[in-house]
C-alpha positions, -999 to +999 in steps of 0.1 A: +034+147-044+059+125-060+093+135-046+119+107-052+135+090-023+164+066-021+153+032-010+178+003-009+170-031-024+178-047+009+152-026+028+125-035+003+134-071-005+139-077+032+101-075+036+090-044+053+055-058+052+048-095+052+021-104+027-006-126+041-005-162+030-043-164+027-051-158-009-089-158-005-107-126-012-127-111+016-165-115+014-174-092+042-166-081+078-151-108+100-138-111+135-104-099+121-119-066+111-135-062+145-102-071+163-082-047+141-108-019+147-104-025+185-067-020+182-071+011+160-093+026+187-070+018+216-053+046+236-019+034+223-031+039+187-046+073+195-012+083+210+006+071+179-018+089+156-015+121+177+023+119+175+021+114+138-002+144+133+022+166+153+051+155+131+030+159+100+023+195+110+060+201+116+068+186+082+043+208+064+059+239+080+094+227+070+104+220+105+124+191+119+104+160+128+131+143+149+122+156+183+099+138+207+062+146+212+046+150+246+014+131+254-003+164+258+007+176+224-004+144+208-037+144+226-043+180+215-046+168+179-077+148+189-074+120+164-107+103+153-111+072+132-130+077+099-151+048+086-146+011+089-115-010+088-108-021+053-089-051+039-061-041+015-052-065-013-021-063-035-011-078-069-002-114-064+033-125-078+019-159-085-008-144-107+019-123-125+038-154-131+008-172-146+004-199-119-028-219-125-057-207-103-037-181-086-059-152-073-053-118-088-044-103-055-034-113-019-045-098+014-016-076+028-030-056+057-059-038+073-063-001+069-085+026+086-086+063+080-081+089+107-085+127+110-071+153+134-089+182+149-073+205+123-083+183+094-051+164+087-057+129+073-038+097+078-042+060+075-033+033+101-020+000+086-025-030+108-010-065+104-016-097+123+012-113+145+002-147+157-034-140+170-030-103+176-034-073+154-008-045+157-002-011+140+028-014+117+025+019+099+009+053+098+009+074+067-006+106+055-037+105+032-065+080+031-061+061-002-055+027+015-088+030+033-108+050+008-103+028-023-111-006-006-143+009+006-154+012-030-155-026-035-193-025-044-196-063-043-162-069-058-126-068-045-104-038-046-067-043-050-036-022-057-008-026-082+016-008-059+045-006-084+026+021-103+002+032-075-029+019-094-061+009-077-086-015-093-119-032-087-121-069-096-157-079-102-175-104-125-143-114-141-132-079-151-106-055-137-117-019-138-099+013-128-105+033-096-079+060-101-063+079-130-032+057-130-053+026-133-073+042-161-040+047-180-032+010-173-065-008-182-086+019-199-123+011-195-114-022-180-103-057-192-108-093-185-087-110-158-069-130-185-060-098-204-048-081-171-027-112-163-009-108-197-005-071-191+012-075-157+033-105-169+046-082-196+055-056-170+069-078-142+073-114-155+110-111-159+114-093-125+099-119-101+118-133-071+147-155-083+150-137-116+183-123-128+168-088-125+159-094-088+193-109-080+211-080-096+194-057-071+181-034-098+153-009-088+135+015-111+102+031-120+076+019-144+050+035-165+016+019-166+015+017-204+049+002-211+064-011-179+096+008-189+116+029-165+104+064-161+123+094-148+112+114-118+109+152-119+144+157-104+161+136-130+165+105-107+148+072-111+117+066-091+125+040-064+097+015-072+105-021-066+100-044-096+113-077-083+080-090-071+074-118-046+106-123-025+094-141+006+059-131-002+066-096+009+078-075-020+046-062-035+036-047-002+071-034+004+069-017-030+037-001-019+055+014+010+082+028-014+055+044-034+037+058-004+069+072+011+077+089-022+043+106-026+033+111+011+048+118+045+046+087+066+060+055+081+056+059+119 
């Protein structure tokens, strides 16, 4: 579902999600995954998931989701975690710019899928504050957990501005979803992909005239030119990458909010 939503530049550029400074790609499970998984399985997380599932059901019925949810109602949804905690990587602004030796993507958050007793699906997003992992978001659907699980010896990352998911392996970027296929076809070298994203976003990085003007707009994966949403409005996808290391992830939230019910 791709309903447009109004998202202010301040809300996005302010850094809804802080992008991790560690640019290294994950090689496998670490103590961080274990710690994040422990938080995701905690009673507080189960309560939050249950509350989310109650509100999701209300939303799907066209009902208001502003009222409180009792502990009993939340517990009745019987949330269960599905699969392992996954590391989510997002397109690196330094790579877009062409900075020497910059990795294609940076780590942004951990994600784990969840399911209710009635079959509703959601994903927990977890970020690290000091030495502790905390839940910073819950959103419907499981893309953020499902695609990273398909790394197959490589690294999965998202280009959130167009909601594309890719696998980086053996020096090539290949597509994992339809939008990514439109973007890179049967795949391309890292060098070719860098040229592609520089064409799309190179003049929209932090500090650019575009970013300073506060402009927002949608992009198409083939041209990087603004696209119109179905209701005639401009899709609110942030193009000004990299402000305070947070914007790519914030753009991901904008996309997710547009296509899915979430942010709890």
